[in-house]
C-alpha positions in Angstrom: -0.5 0.0 -0.4 3.1 2.5 1.0 4.2 1.7 -2.4 1.5 2.7 -4.3 0.9 6.0 -2.3 4.0 6.4 -3.7 3.5 6.2 -7.6 0.4 8.5 -6.7 2.6 10.7 -5.3 5.1 11.1 -8.4 2.5 11.0 -10.5 0.0 13.7 -8.5 3.6 16.0 -8.6 4.1 15.4 -12.4 0.8 16.5 -12.9 0.6 19.3 -11.0 4.0 20.6 -13.1 3.3 20.0 -16.3 0.8 22.9 -17.8 -1.5 20.5 -19.6 -4.4 20.8 -22.6 -8.2 20.6 -22.7 -7.2 17.2 -24.5 -4.3 16.5 -21.6 -7.4 16.7 -19.0 -9.6 15.1 -20.8 -7.3 12.0 -21.2 -6.4 12.4 -17.8 -10.4 12.0 -16.4 -11.6 9.1 -18.7 -8.0 7.4 -17.8 -9.2 7.6 -13.6 -12.8 7.1 -15.0 -12.3 3.9 -16.5 -10.2 2.2 -13.5 -12.4 3.6 -11.1 -14.9 2.7 -12.5 -14.1 -1.3 -13.5 -13.1 -1.0 -9.9 -16.5 0.1 -8.8 -18.0 -2.6 -10.3 -16.7 -5.4 -11.6 -19.7 -6.9 -12.6 -19.4 -5.3 -15.5 -17.0 -6.8 -17.6 -19.2 -9.7 -16.6 -21.4 -9.0 -20.5 -17.9 -9.2 -22.1 -16.3 -12.0 -23.4 -13.2 -13.4 -21.0 -10.6 -11.5 -22.4 -12.0 -8.5 -22.4 -12.4 -9.2 -18.7 -9.2 -9.7 -18.5 -7.1 -7.1 -20.0 -9.7 -4.4 -18.6 -10.4 -6.9 -14.8 -7.4 -4.3 -13.0 -7.4 -0.4 -12.8 -4.0 0.0 -13.7 -4.4 -1.5 -17.3 -8.0 -0.3 -18.2 -6.6 2.8 -17.0 -2.9 3.0 -19.0 -5.4 1.4 -21.9 -8.0 4.2 -22.5 -5.4 6.4 -21.6 -2.6 5.2 -25.1 -6.7 4.5 -27.4 -7.4 8.3 -26.7 -3.7 9.7 -26.7 -3.3 8.3 -30.0 -7.3 8.9 -31.1 -8.1 12.5 -29.8 -6.1 14.8 -32.1 -3.3 17.3 -31.4 -5.0 20.9 -30.5 -1.6 23.1 -32.2 -4.0 22.7 -35.4 -6.8 24.3 -33.5 -4.3 26.9 -32.2 -2.6 28.0 -35.8 -6.2 28.2 -37.1 -7.1 30.8 -34.9 -3.8 32.4 -35.1 -3.9 32.5 -38.7 -7.4 34.1 -38.4 -6.9 36.6 -35.9 -4.0 37.8 -38.6 -6.3 38.0 -40.7 -8.5 40.4 -38.7 -5.5 42.4 -38.1 -4.0 42.9 -41.8 -7.6 44.5 -42.6 
């Protein structure tokens, strides 16, 4: 239990020291939610094939897999900021 607390404390320190974008906050929140959901309602996985239950049976694996999947699926925010900047530049030049 002490080791778990140390890992959580280190993770929280990393999260608080790094400025998070809206995308990052969404990924972290959904990953935490998936992990807590699996721990809170373990019967939920009984409706899926056994392999899914094996993969998502632990809060750590379900959180990690959800975070990895969302990181690959959700678009980066750089494209959105470039669009906003280019619109601002056009407005200033007019």
